[in-house]
BAFI-3210 file (N, C-alpha, C; in Angstrom, 3 decimals, decimal comma, padded with zeros to 6 digits):
// residues 118
n [1|2|3|4|5|6|7|8|9|10|11|12|13|14|15|16|17|18|19|20|21|22|23|24|25|26|27|28|29|30|31|32|33|34|35|36|37|38|39|40|41|42|43|44|45|46|47|48|49|50|51|52|53|54|55|56|57|58|59|60|61|62|63|64|65|66|67|68|69|70|71|72|73|74|75|76|77|78|79|80|81|82|83|84|85|86|87|88|89|90|91|92|93|94|95|96|97|98|99|100|101|102|103|104|105|106|107|108|109|110|111|112|113|114|115|116|117|118]
n.u [-007,903|-008,736|-010,612|-012,571|-013,866|-015,371|-016,713|-018,284|-019,007|-022,085|-023,110|-023,243|-020,280|-017,835|-014,289|-011,492|-008,280|-005,543|-002,732|000,670|002,615|004,863|003,279|003,494|003,193|001,052|-001,502|000,110|-000,055|-002,820|-003,599|-002,106|-004,162|-006,353|-005,976|-005,541|-007,870|-009,410|-011,510|-012,096|-012,516|-008,876|-006,440|-003,630|-001,886|-001,303|001,859|002,922|003,714|003,773|001,638|-000,620|-000,627|-000,548|-003,423|-005,131|-004,001|-002,678|-000,951|-000,366|002,711|003,305|004,017|003,401|001,463|-001,872|-004,364|-007,956|-011,248|-013,925|-017,127|-020,674|-020,532|-018,100|-016,515|-013,965|-013,542|-012,380|-009,127|-006,421|-003,116|-000,666|-000,155|-002,993|-004,862|-007,750|-009,275|-009,374|-010,673|-012,931|-014,680|-014,800|-015,913|-018,699|-019,838|-020,303|-021,794|-023,942|-024,385|-023,891|-022,070|-018,960|-015,239|-012,393|-008,479|-005,992|-002,696|000,185|002,773|006,552|009,361|012,482|015,126|013,328|011,655|009,542|006,661|006,067]
n.v [013,523|015,099|016,344|013,434|014,119|015,983|015,255|012,998|014,451|015,118|012,439|012,044|011,225|011,750|013,235|013,267|014,546|012,851|014,057|012,690|014,418|016,807|018,437|020,754|021,673|021,871|023,719|024,876|022,759|022,418|024,872|024,302|021,991|023,251|025,050|022,956|022,410|021,013|020,359|021,346|018,924|019,162|016,710|015,914|013,647|011,778|011,922|009,592|007,999|005,116|004,184|006,053|004,168|001,413|001,552|002,108|000,169|-002,822|-004,340|-002,135|-001,089|001,894|003,573|006,103|007,668|006,235|005,441|004,924|003,397|004,546|002,879|004,747|003,735|003,513|001,172|-000,355|-000,411|-000,535|-000,758|000,598|000,364|002,964|004,667|005,345|005,260|007,228|006,167|003,058|003,760|004,894|002,270|001,292|002,935|004,047|001,378|000,687|003,221|002,336|000,603|-001,940|-004,691|-003,956|-004,279|-004,766|-005,243|-003,683|-003,845|-002,168|-003,532|-002,586|-003,636|-004,578|-002,002|-000,342|003,109|004,728|004,229|005,072]
n.w [-007,592|-006,753|-009,020|-008,908|-006,328|-006,947|-008,799|-007,639|-005,692|-005,125|-004,848|-002,159|-001,842|000,147|-000,422|001,895|002,737|004,383|005,871|006,108|006,821|008,765|011,716|012,041|009,470|008,738|008,025|005,589|004,194|004,347|002,636|000,302|-000,663|-000,491|-002,989|-005,309|-005,200|-003,678|-000,631|002,838|005,723|006,047|006,950|009,370|010,095|013,168|015,496|017,052|013,823|013,449|015,085|013,539|011,063|011,799|012,811|010,262|008,714|009,858|007,560|006,241|004,990|005,017|002,654|000,646|-001,986|-000,417|-000,892|000,459|001,225|002,739|004,545|005,118|008,221|009,382|008,034|006,702|003,071|000,429|-000,065|-001,583|-002,373|-002,710|-005,464|-007,289|-010,426|-011,715|-014,002|-012,321|-009,726|-010,278|-011,359|-008,786|-007,428|-008,380|-008,211|-005,373|-004,501|-005,938|-004,223|-004,240|-003,258|-002,244|-001,460|-001,138|-001,986|-003,649|-003,848|-005,600|-006,140|-006,673|-008,586|-007,925|-006,914|-008,524|-007,771|-009,021|-010,574|-013,010]
ca.u [-008,620|-010,072|-012,281|-013,298|-014,212|-016,164|-017,795|-018,810|-019,975|-023,148|-023,788|-022,682|-018,776|-016,653|-013,046|-010,819|-006,868|-004,616|-001,501|001,973|003,819|004,826|001,658|003,299|003,090|-000,794|-001,275|000,928|-000,783|-004,066|-003,353|-002,092|-005,562|-007,314|-005,185|-005,763|-009,213|-010,307|-012,967|-011,934|-011,315|-007,687|-005,854|-002,385|-001,778|-000,451|002,781|004,080|003,118|003,122|000,308|-001,470|000,048|-001,458|-004,803|-004,390|-003,491|-001,346|000,403|000,681|004,125|004,202|004,500|002,466|-000,168|-002,350|-006,171|-009,492|-012,798|-015,058|-018,689|-021,061|-020,748|-016,459|-016,110|-012,922|-014,142|-011,349|-007,539|-005,223|-001,704|000,248|-000,852|-004,480|-005,523|-009,364|-009,984|-008,985|-011,036|-014,470|-015,656|-015,254|-017,343|-019,484|-020,238|-020,209|-022,768|-024,724|-025,189|-023,024|-021,365|-017,528|-014,903|-010,826|-007,748|-005,151|-001,227|000,903|004,605|007,320|010,589|013,896|015,122|012,350|011,130|009,076|006,125|005,535]
ca.v [012,906|016,839|015,585|012,591|014,748|017,199|014,779|012,363|015,163|015,545|011,601|011,791|010,964|013,024|012,938|013,510|014,527|012,995|014,118|012,755|015,567|017,287|018,721|022,222|022,010|022,200|025,591|025,051|021,885|022,974|025,689|023,623|021,366|024,220|025,490|021,785|022,382|020,310|021,307|020,751|019,158|018,640|015,828|015,311|012,396|012,494|011,518|008,998|007,363|003,776|003,797|005,981|003,171|000,862|001,887|002,325|-001,688|-003,853|-004,965|-001,580|-000,618|003,240|003,876|007,011|007,436|004,847|005,610|004,105|004,043|003,372|003,393|005,422|003,086|003,506|000,270|000,247|-001,186|-000,839|-000,251|001,255|000,409|003,128|005,447|004,488|005,707|007,602|004,957|002,083|004,225|004,719|001,569|000,659|004,173|003,302|000,586|001,142|003,900|001,907|-000,698|-003,681|-005,216|-003,692|-005,370|-005,386|-004,478|-003,424|-004,228|-002,215|-003,182|-002,275|-004,152|-003,909|-000,542|001,235|003,858|005,448|003,010|005,531]
ca.w [-007,120|-006,865|-009,303|-007,986|-005,275|-006,957|-009,894|-006,591|-003,872|-004,699|-004,494|-001,085|-001,433|000,650|000,088|002,724|002,464|005,338|005,352|007,405|007,268|010,585|011,992|012,026|007,799|008,193|007,615|004,742|003,171|003,403|001,642|-000,959|-000,887|-001,527|-004,094|-005,853|-005,670|-002,165|000,248|003,805|006,234|005,495|008,706|009,704|011,066|014,776|015,761|015,904|012,563|013,595|015,841|012,595|010,180|012,520|012,818|008,931|008,314|010,356|006,794|005,473|005,521|005,440|001,829|000,247|-001,456|-000,423|-000,910|001,390|001,022|003,502|004,124|006,289|009,560|009,353|007,870|005,191|001,349|-000,350|-000,054|-002,410|-001,818|-003,951|-006,646|-008,258|-011,742|-011,532|-014,485|-011,401|-008,334|-010,866|-011,448|-007,207|-006,636|-008,974|-007,796|-004,248|-004,243|-006,557|-003,273|-004,741|-001,839|-002,791|-000,493|-001,450|-001,780|-004,296|-003,744|-006,167|-006,008|-007,559|-008,748|-006,779|-007,435|-009,106|-007,265|-009,671|-011,248|-013,761]
c.u [-009,350|-011,156|-012,822|-014,251|-015,439|-017,467|-018,641|-019,386|-021,492|-024,053|-023,492|-021,215|-018,371|-014,817|-012,308|-009,443|-006,465|-003,318|-000,300|002,565|003,633|003,563|001,743|003,234|001,223|-001,683|-001,527|000,114|-002,382|-004,637|-003,274|-003,284|-005,906|-007,069|-005,204|-007,525|-010,085|-011,134|-012,157|-012,375|-009,930|-007,056|-004,671|-002,309|-000,851|000,661|002,668|003,573|003,011|001,844|-000,827|-002,046|-000,882|-002,715|-005,743|-005,124|-002,340|-000,584|000,543|002,355|004,766|003,801|002,952|002,486|-000,672|-004,130|-007,045|-010,633|-013,614|-016,532|-019,613|-020,935|-019,087|-015,807|-014,947|-013,576|-013,250|-010,160|-006,728|-004,081|-000,555|-000,635|-001,726|-004,550|-007,348|-009,578|-010,226|-010,464|-012,531|-015,184|-015,910|-015,982|-017,999|-020,689|-020,737|-021,868|-024,064|-025,562|-024,591|-022,157|-019,399|-016,606|-013,415|-009,809|-006,089|-003,863|-000,425|002,316|005,481|008,620|011,553|014,462|014,391|011,899|009,897|007,884|005,720|006,556]
c.v [014,177|016,348|014,808|013,132|015,425|016,530|013,719|013,046|015,223|013,933|010,987|011,261|011,948|012,506|013,731|013,599|014,369|012,714|013,388|013,146|016,078|017,997|019,961|022,875|022,061|022,637|025,266|024,286|021,993|023,987|025,334|022,491|022,104|025,033|024,020|021,439|021,930|020,617|020,913|020,475|018,587|017,564|015,950|014,603|012,534|011,752|010,555|008,028|006,263|003,512|004,663|004,825|001,624|-000,040|001,530|000,791|-002,345|-004,272|-003,856|-001,121|001,192|003,841|004,652|007,292|006,135|005,916|004,520|004,499|003,646|003,795|004,438|004,795|002,959|002,733|000,436|-000,619|-001,535|000,096|-000,178|001,050|001,080|004,400|004,718|005,865|006,497|006,390|003,824|002,855|004,228|003,870|000,842|001,791|004,368|002,364|000,079|002,508|003,665|000,718|-001,920|-002,972|-004,688|-003,881|-005,285|-004,693|-004,157|-003,142|-003,357|-002,272|-003,234|-003,452|-003,647|-002,874|000,280|001,570|004,362|004,354|003,660|005,344]
c.w [-006,316|-007,579|-009,061|-007,403|-005,714|-008,109|-008,721|-005,381|-003,894|-004,593|-002,843|-000,361|-001,214|000,575|001,178|002,998|003,817|005,186|006,268|007,392|008,293|010,782|011,723|010,464|007,921|007,588|006,065|003,814|002,974|002,448|-000,126|-001,709|-001,325|-002,905|-005,453|-006,052|-004,128|-001,446|001,673|004,728|005,374|006,809|008,326|010,300|012,688|014,692|017,263|015,058|012,904|014,002|014,786|011,395|010,824|012,499|011,238|008,489|009,003|009,390|005,960|006,105|005,728|004,087|001,203|-001,195|-000,913|-000,392|-000,522|001,164|001,950|003,851|005,156|007,474|009,730|008,941|006,246|004,354|000,806|000,323|-001,363|-001,737|-002,542|-004,809|-008,073|-009,046|-011,164|-012,625|-013,586|-010,115|-009,157|-010,514|-009,763|-007,029|-007,147|-008,329|-005,980|-003,722|-005,404|-005,524|-003,543|-003,588|-002,730|-001,274|-001,036|-001,435|-003,282|-004,006|-005,071|-006,209|-006,634|-007,611|-007,856|-007,692|-008,131|-007,984|-007,925|-010,424|-012,303|-015,579]
res [m|s|q|i|a|k|t|y|a|s|r|g|l|n|v|v|l|v|s|v|d|e|p|e|d|q|t|r|l|t|k|i|a|s|d|l|g|f|v|p|p|t|w|v|a|m|q|p|l|s|a|f|k|w|a|i|d|q|k|w|k|g|n|i|p|i|t|l|l|y|d|v|q|g|k|r|r|f|f|w|d|g|p|v|e|t|a|e|l|v|p|v|i|e|d|f|l|a|g|k|p|v|q|g|e|k|h|f|e|l|s|a|g|i|t|d|p|h]
***
């Protein structure tokens, strides 16, 4: 994701990290994000997380990571519910930045008993 941030920053795409870790871990998380090449801000969701999850998507079960694409008006344009690869992000981002209509969701379902999709 840090490479996506670097590649598209000059075209107006801002990547913001939001953590659901404990608020007291924010300093540590900011350092980790910086070490990975992300530019601040880095946010930590406030407790209780149920309110945060509800605000993001009422159907979101709370699994992480998720990736969201918002337009400048704050309207969500795409929701990836689970780990997403650069190859899947790039076409959506390119279409979005080209002004094409982008609206969608991608849900990554795991089989029962499977905890790692890779």
